[in-house]
N, C-alpha and C positions, 0 to 999 in steps of 0.2 A: 615812202608808201610801198607796200609789198605787192606781189603779183595778185594775190587774192583780192585786195582792195581795188587794184586796177581792173581786174576782171569784173567785179561788181559794178564799177562805174561805167565800164563799156557796155555791160548788159543794160544799165539804165539809159545810156545814150541810145542804144538800139531800140529800146521801148519808147523813148520820148521823141526821137527825131523821125517821125512818120510824116509822109507827104500826103497832101490831099489828092494828088494825081501825079503822074509822070508823063509828060509829053515833050515834044521837041522844044517848046518855048521854055518850060521849066528847066530842062537840061541845059539850054543855052544860058539862062539866068544863073544857074548854079556854076557852070563852067566859067562863065564870064566873071562872076564874083571871085572865084578862086584865082583866076588869071589876074584880075585887078589887085587883089591882095598880094599876090606874088610880085607883081611889078612894083607896087608901092614899097615893098619890103626888100627889093633887090634879090629875090629868090630865083633860082634856076630850077624849073619844074617841067614835067610833062603832066598834063591834066586830061583825064578821060571820064566822060559821063556816058553811061550806056544802059539801055534795056538789054537784058541778056540776048545776045545774038544780033544786036543792032546798035552800032555806035551813034550817039546823038550829039556829042561835043568832043572835040579833041584839039589840044593846043600843045605845041612844044616850044617852050621859051628859049631864047638865045642862051647858048652854053650847054644845052642838053645834048645827049648822044643817043644813038639807036639803042643802047643798053637801057636807058630810062624807059623807052617804049616797051622793051621786053619785061622790065620789072612791073610796069603797069599791067601788061597782059597776064603775067603770072599771078600777081596779087588779085586781080579781078577774077581769075579762075578759082581762087580759094573762096571768095565770096559766093560765086555761083555754085560751088560744090557744097559748102557748109552752111550757107545762109547766115553767116556771122562775119563780123569785121575781120580782116586778115590779121590785124594786131591781136585780137582776142584769140584767134585760132593759134597763132604763134605762141602766145603766153600760155595757153592751155597745154600745148605740146611741151613747152619748157617745164611746166609744173610736173608733167608726167615723164620727164626725161626721155622723150622720144622725138621722132621727126615725122613729117608727112610720108616719107618713103618707108620708114620702118613700120609705122602704124597702119597706113592705108595703101602702101605700094604706089604712091603718087610720085612721078619723076620730078626732080628739081628743075628740069628744063621747061616744065609746064606749070608748076605751082610754087608760089613763094608765100610762106606764112610770116610775112613781115608787114609792119604797119603801113597804112596808106590807102587801103581800099575799104570802103564802108558800104553796107547794104542800103539800097534805096527801097524803103518799105512804104507801100501805098496802103492807106487805111482801107480795110475791107478787101484788099487783093493780096497782100503779103509782099514778099520780096520779089521785085521785078527787075532789078538791075543793080548797078554799083556806080559809085563815084570813086575815082582812084587818082592819086598823085604819086610821083616818084621824083626824087631829087634831093630830099633832106634826110637826116637821120629818121629812122622809122617812127619814133614817137612823135617827132615834129610833123612828119607827113600825116599821121593820124590826127593830130591836133588841128592842123590846117583844114582838113576836110570837115571835122566836127564844128570848128569855128564858122566856116562858110555855111554849113547847114543850119546852125543856130541863127545866124544873121538872116538867112532867107526865110526861115520859119518863125522868126520873132521869138526865139528862145534865149534864155540867159546863158551865154557860154561859160561864164564864171561858175555857175552852178553845176554845169555838166562836164567841165574840163577835168582831165586827170591832174592829180597833184604833181608837183615837181618830182622828178625821179630822184631817189636817194642815191647818194654817192657810194 
């Protein structure tokens, strides 16, 4: 599957995975679901669910490092700035053969256009926060977040997941 197909599918994910609301309980449920999935699969992750400016859930699983927390911060900053998934922003930049620094003057110390942060979109309110993970390859980080949102929102992950990456 090519970049344009991936970008179309991520745009569909962003349209379809809308929340009825975002409060501390929903954030806890989402973060806890991702944590349970990670533990069940033996993954090493940092998980962050936030309204912009307000952390609502955070967990660092055994084996993570402070660097994972930095990746979470930087990826979440991309969602806050562009209101798109960090993976979609990274792929869009790749298609245009540019970087966040070249195109927007955004420092790599504060922004990472790598997969793993997804906008939390509330029906009728728009993008109010993000859910972010760090610890896996970027496509897998993205998949895990989308899978957890699908499970929580009663959506079919198989219909929304990205196709396997071509070699």
